Wavefront OBJ file of the C-alpha trace (Angstrom):
o trace
v 58.870 92.075 151.722
v 59.433 95.652 152.794
v 60.700 96.832 156.168
v 61.237 100.300 157.583
v 63.681 100.207 160.466
v 65.318 102.900 162.621
v 68.891 103.283 161.456
v 71.668 105.752 162.126
v 71.526 108.722 159.803
v 71.352 112.304 160.891
v 71.333 115.774 159.465
v 72.472 118.663 161.602
v 73.555 122.243 161.361
v 75.563 124.565 163.534
v 76.123 128.279 163.591
v 79.638 129.606 163.281
v 80.396 133.149 164.347
v 82.999 134.946 162.279
v 84.941 133.207 159.537
v 84.400 129.720 158.136
v 85.133 126.900 160.601
v 88.385 124.981 160.408
v 88.414 121.302 159.535
v 89.197 120.544 163.186
v 86.116 122.502 164.323
v 83.924 120.657 161.807
v 85.305 117.301 163.025
v 84.515 118.227 166.632
v 80.943 119.192 165.774
v 80.458 115.849 163.986
v 81.811 113.951 167.018
v 79.545 115.857 169.399
v 76.516 115.583 167.104
v 76.792 111.817 166.704
v 77.243 111.433 170.461
v 74.250 113.588 171.383
v 71.819 112.459 168.683
v 72.752 108.789 168.201
v 74.758 107.938 171.353
v 77.679 107.081 169.071
v 81.212 107.561 170.359
v 83.449 108.549 167.451
v 87.086 107.428 167.355
v 88.139 109.053 164.091
v 86.805 111.567 161.591
v 88.447 111.694 158.169
v 87.372 114.588 155.968
v 88.519 115.807 152.573
v 87.855 119.433 151.646
v 85.947 119.807 148.393
v 86.466 122.573 145.805
v 83.146 124.162 146.816
v 84.296 124.552 150.451
v 82.361 121.566 151.810
v 83.800 118.265 153.046
v 83.282 114.565 152.318
v 84.516 111.767 154.523
v 83.810 109.238 157.210
v 83.352 109.005 160.953
v 84.266 105.734 162.684
v 82.651 104.731 165.962
v 84.316 102.842 168.820
v 82.327 99.719 167.837
v 83.788 99.856 164.309
v 80.674 101.202 162.563
v 81.491 103.713 159.847
v 79.320 106.630 158.774
v 79.555 108.490 155.474
v 79.737 112.213 156.266
v 78.821 115.108 153.980
v 79.396 118.715 155.048
v 77.851 121.420 152.911
v 79.835 124.589 152.186
v 79.317 127.253 154.873
v 76.597 129.788 154.030
v 75.956 132.863 156.124
v 77.877 131.491 159.101
v 75.887 128.226 159.070
v 77.279 124.794 158.227
v 75.044 121.781 157.593
v 76.234 118.189 157.706
v 74.812 114.696 157.347
v 76.003 111.319 158.544
v 74.550 108.135 157.075
v 75.281 104.466 157.592
v 78.135 103.297 155.371
v 77.791 100.479 152.869
v 79.509 98.096 155.315
v 76.891 98.888 157.971
v 74.026 98.383 155.498
v 75.529 95.076 154.330
v 75.950 93.820 157.897
v 72.390 94.777 158.787
v 70.872 93.179 155.654
v 72.943 90.014 156.135
v 71.798 89.644 159.761
v 68.105 90.209 158.923
v 68.164 87.742 155.991
v 69.787 85.053 158.148
v 67.176 85.628 160.882
v 64.285 85.420 158.419
v 65.426 82.470 156.288
v 67.299 80.453 158.956
v 70.229 80.058 156.575
v 73.635 81.723 156.454
v 74.359 84.185 153.673
v 77.016 82.578 151.492
v 77.527 85.636 149.256
v 76.222 89.187 149.387
v 76.672 91.619 146.510
v 75.290 95.117 147.141
v 76.179 98.020 144.891
v 75.659 101.671 145.791
v 73.272 103.229 143.271
v 73.206 106.744 144.656
v 73.167 108.634 147.912
v 72.041 105.982 150.401
v 70.545 103.507 147.890
v 71.879 99.972 147.432
v 70.736 97.087 145.236
v 72.012 93.578 144.754
v 71.634 89.919 145.557
v 72.355 87.446 148.302
v 73.008 83.748 147.901
v 72.161 81.573 150.886
v 73.966 78.387 151.916
v 70.717 76.467 151.291
v 70.921 77.510 147.603
v 68.232 80.204 147.606
v 68.924 83.578 145.996
v 67.427 86.872 147.143
v 67.066 90.208 145.337
v 67.719 93.185 147.661
v 66.954 96.898 147.594
v 67.927 99.109 150.544
v 67.701 102.869 151.047
v 68.801 104.976 154.010
v 66.488 107.939 154.560
v 66.810 110.205 157.555
v 67.090 107.898 160.548
v 65.563 104.883 158.793
v 66.680 102.067 156.541
v 64.033 100.846 154.130
v 64.787 97.482 152.617
v 62.965 95.050 150.397
v 63.866 91.475 149.648
v 62.405 89.042 147.174
v 63.229 85.382 146.575
v 64.610 84.825 143.061
v 63.504 81.674 141.216
l 1 2 3 4 5 6 7 8 9 10 11 12 13 14 15 16 17 18 19 20 21 22 23 24 25 26 27 28 29 30 31 32 33 34 35 36 37 38 39 40 41 42 43 44 45 46 47 48 49 50 51 52 53 54 55 56 57 58 59 60 61 62 63 64 65 66 67 68 69 70 71 72 73 74 75 76 77 78 79 80 81 82 83 84 85 86 87 88 89 90 91 92 93 94 95 96 97 98 99 100 101 102 103 104 105 106 107 108 109 110 111 112 113 114 115 116 117 118 119 120 121 122 123 124 125 126 127 128 129 130 131 132 133 134 135 136 137 138 139 140 141 142 143 144 145 146 147 148 149 150
């Protein structure tokens, strides 16, 4: 079974006049961007500067959802950034959808990140069934496939 569902992931850019933006300015743009584009109120932004001048980190919303944030190095006064659902958000979403579909609680869920936004793994249900899972966040969508394992 394959589903394509709207999910929080965005890619934005902003123009900076003058020198490269400070970490604080980048954090503020991420907060404002998530609020405007996804109606997400951000409590904290944690970024780590990378050797190439970009940043990697997370943004945490008031509801506890966490987004993985990537900020590209500034080029020509322009900075581009992306925020995608974290593994915890993907796991919660997949768990909820499996329980809705199979009318059984997920006893164990094991998803491993395979690359940028791709997760694979298995779920074991309380009724004894096992499910193979593949999930990928792309843009503002989460594509996921599940298959019952014999």
